[in-house]
N, C-alpha and C positions, 0 to 999 in steps of 0.2 A: 504494499500499500504506499502510495506516494504522499509525502507531506506537502500540502498546498502552499505553505509558507516558504518552502525552499525551491519550488519549481516555478518557472515563469510561463505564464499563459501567453496566448497570441496577443491579447490586448496589452500586456506588459511590454512586449517587444515593439509595439507600434510607437512611432514618434508622435506623441500627442501635441508637441509644441507646434508642429506644422498645422495641425487641425485647429488649434487655438488661434494661431496667427491668421489662418484663412478666415475663421469665424469673425475675428476682430476686423479684418479688412472688409469683409462683407457688410458688417454693421456700418462702417465708415462710408462705404459706397452707397448703401441704401438709405442713409439719413435723409429725411425729407420726402421719402417715397412711401407708398402704401405697404411696402414690403419690410419696412424697418422693424416692426414689432416681431414679425416671424423670424427675422435674422437675429434679433436679440434672444429670442427663445432658443434658437439653434446654438448661440454662443453659451447660454446658460447650460444647455445640455452637454456641450463639448467641455466646458470648463469645470463644472461642478462634479468633483470626484474627491476621493480620499487619497491624497498623495502622501508619500512617506513624510512624517513629521509636519504635515500641513493638511488640515481638513477643510478644503475649499468648499466642499458640498455644504457643510454646516454653515459656514460663513455666508455663502451666497443665498441659501435658502432663508436664513434668518434675516438678512438684509432685504430680501424680496418680500417677506411677510411684513416687515416693518414699513417698507415703501407702499405696499398694497393697502395697508391700513391707513396710511397718511392720505393717499389719493382717494380712497373710498370715502374717507371722512370729508375731504374737500368736495367731492361730488355730491354727497348727501346734503351738506350745508348749502351748496349752490342750488340744488334742486328745491330745497326748502324756501330759499329766497326767490327763486325764479320758477315757481310751479306753473305759471301761466304761459311760459315759453312754448313755442311750437316744437313738434316732435324732432324736426331736423336740427333745430338749434340745440336741443338736448343731446342728440346724437353727435353733433360736431363737438360739443363741449366734452362729451365722454371720450371721443377719439383724441382730442387734444390732451386730456389727462392721461390716456393710455400711452401716447407718444412721450409725454413727460416722464411717466413711470419707466418706460423702456430706456429712455435716455439716462435716467438716474441709475438704473441697473447696469447699463453699458459702462457708464463712467466708473461705477464701483468696481466692476470686473477689470477694466483697463487699469485703474489705479492699483488694484490688488496685484495684478500681474507685474506692474512696474515696481511695487514694493518688494515683491518676491524675486525680482530680477529675472522674471521669465521673458521679458521683452528684450533682454540684452543678448540672448543667445541667437546666433544667426541660423538661418535655415537654408542658405544657399552655400554650396561648396565652391571654393575658388580653386581653379586648376593650378597645378604646380608650375613654377617658373624655372629659370636657369640662372646660374651665377654669371654676373657680368665680369668681363675682364677689367683689370686695373689699367 
């Protein structure tokens, strides 16, 4: 019987940094488009994991819950004050808050990656050169 702590699975051998970098770049490219929230959800899915000595999943999910509470409170108070608004106005305000929520989650993950120095590792390999003569 193999000990699961001493063997590497396929997922352990995958370079997740490239996946996280791609997800971060996709979020930057999608900012201001209708696809932004889905790109941020993909980023959360790619980034939220239990890394050695770093539980990113717990940090991201706790922050997400905190921000969702903040924006749902804002939406409830706005709806209370603006109950006579038309349906499309309520819809657009809800969409605006969802974009703000996704932007805050994206900023949190981006800053967390920067603090953990995950953005400093390069993903492109540079070909070898040759020594120049004196």
